[in-house]
N, C-alpha and C positions, 0 to 999 in steps of 0.2 A: 307472703307465703314462705314458710320455713320448711326446708327439706334436708337440712344438714344432718340431723340426728335420727331420721326415720326413713323407712323405705316406702312410706305411703303418705300421700298428701291429697289435696283436692284440686281438680281441674274443672272449674265450673261446677256442675252438679254430678260429675262422674268421679269415681275413685281412680286414683292413679297409682299404679304399682310399678316398682322397678325391680330389675334383677339384681344380683349381688354386686354388679358393677355400677348400678344406678344409671343404666343407659337405655332402658326400654320403657316406653310410656304408652298409656292409653290415650288416644287422640280423638275419640268419638265426639267429644264436646267441641272440637275445632271445626267439624264439618258443617255446622249450622251457626249462623250469626245470632247473637243474643237478641238483637232488636227485631228479629223475625218472630219472636214469641208473641202469641196472641194477647198476652197480658199487657204488652207494650204497643198494641196496635193504635191506640188513641194518639200516641205521639206523632205518628205519621200524618195525622190530620190537623195538627196544631199549627195555627197561623199567628203571626205577631199582632199585638194590639197597639203598637206604636205609641208608647207612653209619652213621647215628646210632644204630642198634640196637646196644646193648652197647658204646657208645662209651667208651673209656678214654683216658687221656693217651698211652699208647703207640700205640694205634690212630690217634688224631688226628695224632700226629707223623708216622706213616707215610703218612697221606693227604696231608699237606702236602708231604712230600718227593717223593711221586709227582707232584704238580702241578708242582713245580719242574723235574722231569725231562720234562715234556711230557704226562704222562697227567693230563688235567683231569677225567676222569669222576667219580672219587670226591669230589673237592673240590666240583664243581658240584652233585652230588647231595646232599652234606652241606649245602650252602648252601640247597638247596630244603627239606630237612628242618628246618633251623633256622628258616626263615621260617614253616613250617607248624606246628611244635611250640611255638615260643616266641611267645606272644601279644605280648609286649613288643617283640621285634624286629620282628614284623610291623607293629605299630602305628607304631613310629618310622620304619620304612622307608616306610610309606604316607604319612606326613606329608611326608617329603622328596620322594617320587616324585610325589605328587599336586600338590605346590606348583609343579611344572613345567608343569602343564596350564593352559590358559587365558591364558598370557602371550602378548601380541601379538608377531607377528614380521613382518618385511618382507624383500623381495628387493631388495638394493641393487646397482645396476650398478657396473662398475669405475670407477676414478677417471678423470675427464675423458672420460666415456662419449660415444660418438657417438650420433646419433639412432637408428640401427639397433640399437645395443646397449641403449639405453633401451627400445625397443619389445620386444626379446627379453626383457628383465627383466620388463616388465609382463606379457608373455604367460605366462612361467613363474609369476609371482605369481598370475595369474588361474586357471591350471590347478591350482595347489596349494591355493588357497582353495576351489576347488570339490570338492576331495577330502574325503570325510567320514571318512577313516580315518587322517588325519595325526596326530590326538591319540592314537590307539591305537599308532601307530608310535613316537611320542615316549615314551609310557608303557613300551612294550616295550624301548626303548633304555635307559631308566633302570634296567632290571634289571641293567645292567653296574655300577651302584654297588655292588651286593653281590657279584656274581660276577666282576667286572673286565671282562667283555665281553658283548656281546649282538649276535646276528646275525639279521637278518630278510631273507628272500629276496624279491626284487622280481618280481612277475608283471606283465609288460609287455603292453599291448594297443595296437593301432593304430586311431586314430580319424581318419578321413580321411587327412591327410598327417602327423599328429602321432603320435609314440610316447609314450604316457603310462603311468604305473604304475596297474595295476588293483587290486593287493592287495600287502600286505607280510606274508608268512608268517613268524611268529616260529619259530625252530628251537631245539630243546632244546640247551643249552650242552654236554651230554655228547656231541653229535655232532662236536665239534671237538677239535683237538689242536694242539700247537705243534711245530715242527721242532727236533730236537735234534742230529741227525747232520749232518755236512758233506755238501755236494752232491757228486755224482760228478765234476764238473769241477774240484774242489779249492777252489771258492769258499766263503766263510764264509756260513752260513745265518743268517737273521734269526730269532732265538728269539721275537720278538714276532709273527711272522706266524701267523695262524690258518688252519688247513686242515681240510678234511673228512676224517673217518676212513674211508678206503676199503680198509682191510686191507693197505695198503702201509706201508713204513717211515716215510715222511715225509708221507703223506696227499696229498689232491688240493687243488690251489690253487683258491681261490674264483674263480668266473667273473667277469670284468670286466663292470661294469654290471649284475651280477646280484644284488648284495647291498648292504644297508646294514649295514656292519660297524663297530660302535661299541666302542671300547676306552676305558674310563673311568679317568682318572688319579686314583684316590683317593690314592695315594702313588706315589713314584717306584719303578721296578723293572720286571722283566719282567712280561709280561701274566699269567703264572700266579701272581704274587705281589702285584699291586697292587689286589686287591679287598678289600672290607670283610669278606668271609667269613673271611679268615685272622685278622683282628683280633677278630671276634666269636666265633670258634669256642671260644676258651678260656673267656670268661665264660659262654658257653652250656653248656659241659661242667661247670664248677663250679656253676653255678646248678642244673643237673640233679641233681647230687649233693645239694645243699641241699634241693631239692624232694623227692627220694626219702627222705632222712633225715627230713624233716618229716612225710611221709606215714606212715612207720613209727612215728614218735613219737606222732602223733595216733591211730594204730591201737591202741596199747597204753596211751596216757596215761589215767589214771583207773581202769583195770581192776585189781582186786586179784590178787595172785599166788595161783594155785590149786595146791595141793600134794596129790597123791593118795598114799595109803598102802595097800599091799596086804599081806596076811598072808604069813608065811613059808611057802614051799612052793607059792606060786601059780604056775600054769603060764602059758605065753605067751598063751593065750586070755583068761585072767582079767586079765592085765596090759594087753592090748589093749582089753578092755572098760573097765577103769578109765581108760585114757588118753582114750578117746573121751568118756567122761563128763566128765572134767576139761576137755577142749577145748570141749564143747558147753554146759556150764553157764555159762561166761563170757558167751556170746552169747544163749543161750536162757533163761537164769535158771532152769533146771530140768533134771532128768535122773535116772536111776536107776543104782545100783551094787549089786553083790552084797553080801550080808550079810557082815560081817567086814572090809569095806574102808572107808577113811575119806578124806574130802577136807577139808583145812584151808585156810582163806582167810587169807592174810597181808595186811599193810597195802598199800594201792593204790600203784602206781608213782608216784613224784614226778619232776617235771622242769619245764622251761620252754621254750616255743617261741621265745623271743626270739633265741637264737643262730641258729636256722634262718632266721628272718625277716630277720635282719641279713645273713646270707650271700646270700639271694635279693635283698634290696634293694641291696646293694653291687654285685652283678653287673648288675642292671638299670640302675643309674646308670652303670656302665661302658659298657654297651651304648648308652645314650642319648648319652653323651659321644662315643662313636665315630661314631654315625650323625648326630646333630644338632649336635654341638659343645658341648652343654650339657645341663643337666637341668631347669632351672626352667621350660621350656616344655612339659614332659611330666609332671613329678612335683612336687607341692607338699606339703611336710612341715609347713607352718604355722609354721616357725621362721625359716629363712633365706630363704624364698620371698617376697621383697619385690617390689613392682611395678617398682622401678628395676632390680633385678638381672634380673627377667624380661624387661624391654625390652632389656637388654644381650645376653642370651642369644638373644633373638629376632633381633637384628641379626646375630648369628653365623649363625643359620639363613638369614638373607637373603643373606649372603655365600656360603654353600654353594649356595643356589639359583641365584645368578647365575653361579657357577663351573660348576655342572652344565649350565646352559643354554648357556653359551658353548662348552663341549665338545661338546654335542649339536648346536649350530648348525654347528660346524666339520665334524662328520661328515656332517650333512645336505647341506652345501654340496659336499663331496667326492663323496659316494656317491649323491646324488639330484639336486641342482640342476645340477651339472656334466654328468651324463649327459643330462638333459633339454635342456640348452643345446647340448651337442655334437650330439645327434640331431636337434633341431628348430630351433635358432637359425640365422637367416640371416646373422647378423653374426659367426659363429664363425670365429676365425683361430688363436688359440693358447690353451692352458689358463689362462694367467695373466690372461686378460681375462674370466674367467667371473664371472657375478653371484654374490653371496653371500647366504645366509640368515642374518639377524641377529635375535635376540630383543631386544625392547625391555625391558632390565633397568634402565633409568634411572628412578629414582624422582622424582616431582614434588616440587619444593622447596616450602618453606612459603610459600604464596601471600600470607598476611597479612604476613609479614616483607618479602617483595619489594614488596608494594603500598605499604608505608610507606617503604622505603629507595630504591626506584628513582626516584620523583619528586624526592626530595631530591638524589640523585646527578645527575640530569639538570639540575636547577636550578643546580648549581654548575659545570656545564660538561662533565660526562662524556658522551661520544658512545657510547651503548649501542645496538648493533644490535637491532632488533625481533625478528629471528629467534632471536638468542641468548636473549632473555628468554622467548620462546615455547617454546623447547626446554627451558629450565630448569623452566618451570612445566608442561610437557607439555600445552600448549594448541596445537592445530593452527591453521594459518592458514586463515581463512575464504575459501572459494572465491567466485568472482564469482556474484552472484545468490543466495547462500546466506543464509538467515535467521540473524541474529545477535542475541545478548542485549544489552539496553541497560538502564541503571538508570532509576528513575522520574524523577530529576532530568534526566538526559540526554534521556529521552523527552519530558518537558515542554518542555525547551529546544528540541528538534527540532520539536515541535508549534508552539511559539511562533514559531520561525523560518519554519515553513511558512505560518502565518497571515500573518506579516509579508510574506513573498514574494507571497502571494496578494493582499494589500491593495495592495502596490506595483504588481503586475501590473494590478489593476483600475484603479488611478489612472492608469497609463500608457494603458490602453485608453480611459479617460474623456477624457484630454487629447487623444488622437488623434481621438476622436469629435467633441470640441468644435471642434478645428481643421478637421475635415472639414466640420462644419456651417457654421462661419464662412466657409469657402471657398465652399461651395455657396450660402450666403446672398449673399455678395458677388457671386458670378457671377450669381445671380438678379436682384440689384439692378441690376447693369450691363446685364443683358439687358432689364429693364423700362425703364430710361432710354433705351436704344437704340431700343426699340420706340416710345416716346413721341416721340422725336426724329424717327424715320422717319415717324410719322403726321403730325407737325407739318410736316415738309418736304413731304410729299405734298399736304397741304391748301394750303400756301402757294405751291406751285410754279406753279399756274395763274394766281394773282393776280399773282405776281412776273413771270410771262411777259408779262402785259398791260402792266405798267409798262415793261418792257424794250422792247416793240414801239413805244410812243409815243416813248420817248427816242431809239430808233434812227432813227425817221422825222425827228425834228428834226435829228439829227446829219447825216443824209444830205442834207437840204435846206438846210443853213446855208451861206452864202457866206463868212463869216468867223467868227473866234472871238468877236468882239464880238456878231455877230448871234445866234450859238448861245447866249451868255450871256443875251441879251435874251429869246430864245424859252423858255429853261428857266425864267426867272423868271416868265414869264407862264403856264407850264404848270400846269394845275389837275388834279392826280391825286386820285382818290377812294380813301381808305384805310379806308373804313367796313368793306368786306368783310374786309380784312386784320386790322383791329382785332377783328372778331368771332371770327376763327379763333384769334388770340392769346389772347383772353379764355377761350375754351373749353379751350385747352391749359393755361392757368394753373389753371383750376378743376379739371381732371382731375388735375394734379400735386398740388394741395392735397388732394383726396380720397384719392389713393393714399398720401400721407404719413400722413393720419389713420388709414387702415386698418392700416398697418404698426405704428403706435404702439399701437392698440387690441389687435392680435394679439400684441404683445410681440416683434415682429421687430426 
């Protein structure tokens, strides 16, 4: 569906119109599932024909040819039978399919994303994380590894203003077909397009936004030929031959040959009686026969089960190689199954898992993330700016090796980004305020630095306190001296005023400077009172000094 250059497209059978920003959609077609259509009612009553019954090379070849021509029913039903009947195929497929579950994923916004695009990507991630059925969807999608495709119908629901998937209903592969004939307008049809069987020549196209349609590229080719079922069908057939032959061998192995003899002229009733006796004696170890008849026991049948077991083992190894890429992670024979070879084979399984997840991630981006973004995203403009669902298939590197090598590289001048190292080691960046791990040495160093900082802080506070005390003391000392000076001045003022009055009178009454000098020399001032005041002041000052010394001031 292309909507990059137009404001109108098709959503199922309904026209979809957008506003000038491309963010408003008609969603009427989402309210009803496509398979509820009456034209497809016959699919709900379809039951498997189990084509594995009486399977022969000729019948298998016919089934495979029909699948190439667009009729996928028999091939898909055969794949179901193979998985149910062959425990080895089931076991190996479960290993590959279950390995896909539990792998972390994330929604990545487009390159150079705007703030609105990042917000929409976070919204989609939150909604998908809240879905409890996403693992089931991924497991159902992995069914395409065997059958080449897997389709799950999306059941949409509206929660407030958001359109979100409510369920993913897995649909039987036999419901689908591929187009083989050319379209009426003369255009060439896509032989890889899957359609619902609606009893028409080319089937019904899958409703847009209605399906998670996953086609798994196990090998290159048309969708009808790229599943593992076509590879596993032949080992499955030959293994069944070996199992059947082994069962027949075990049924008769060790039993003696029983030969009945009837007399000449015996009729059909007597012959039938002897035959029943021969057949029952082998299992029941007893029986009766008419007189005159004989039963001879020949030597027990000889044989060896090894050829049958070899046939079965060879086919199971072939199945393991086709499914997991090797045999040492599933079968151990005690001879060639070394630990080193097992690790190599396990790495092959790892590559298969990563490839499977990338293909599933691409399908989920196209059929689930993009519809959610187009229907709910406020930043939607064009399809090529859609967020992507990506599985985290990057394995953490050897932390020990990096811990030894990175410090040495940094010491010689390598400028290594911290983000690169954390990505390599799969260690997330610690968020602000998040509790982080620290070593015992680092923790002791941090504690020592903390104590040192506290001591320094206390020393600074002590110095500030001392300076404050000294300043207050100096201020108190100044204030004490000022108080004593004021007291002395008050006591001496009256005495000095008397001296001033007598001198003033002499100055005012003098006729000349010589007379004033003569009067002053004859003036007799009494200083006894002034001396007493000064002596008291000196004694008070001395006592104040002694008090300060005794108090440590």
